[in-house]
C-alpha positions in Angstrom: 190.2 105.1 -64.6 193.6 104.7 -62.9 193.9 105.4 -59.2 196.7 107.8 -58.2 198.3 107.6 -54.8 198.9 110.9 -53.0 201.2 111.3 -50.0 201.0 114.5 -47.9 204.4 115.3 -46.4 203.9 118.7 -44.8 201.0 121.0 -43.7 201.9 124.6 -43.0 199.5 126.2 -40.5 200.3 129.4 -38.7 200.7 128.9 -34.9 198.1 131.5 -33.9 195.6 130.2 -36.4 196.0 126.8 -34.8 195.6 128.2 -31.3 192.4 130.0 -32.4 191.1 126.8 -33.9 191.7 124.9 -30.6 190.0 127.7 -28.6 186.9 127.4 -30.8 186.9 123.7 -30.5 187.1 124.0 -26.7 184.2 126.5 -26.6 182.1 124.3 -28.9 182.6 121.3 -26.6 180.9 123.1 -23.7 177.3 123.1 -25.1 177.9 119.7 -26.6 178.8 118.3 -23.2 175.7 119.9 -21.6 173.5 118.3 -24.3 175.1 114.9 -23.8 174.7 115.3 -20.0 171.0 116.1 -20.3 170.4 113.3 -22.8 172.3 110.9 -20.5 170.1 111.9 -17.6 166.9 111.5 -19.5 167.8 108.1 -20.9 169.6 106.6 -17.9 168.8 108.6 -14.8 165.2 109.6 -15.2 163.8 106.0 -15.2 165.6 105.3 -11.9 164.5 108.6 -10.4 160.8 107.9 -11.2 160.7 104.6 -9.4 
């Protein structure tokens, strides 16, 4: 089976669709940051706090 190379030269995305995607990404980052903060506290901060 021969490999065929593909080059993407342009992607057309409407501006407001891209804006809406970025808003959703920013909103999804908030709970992810909270979860990472809690995990970081439990793994790194809690052992020092309990001394």
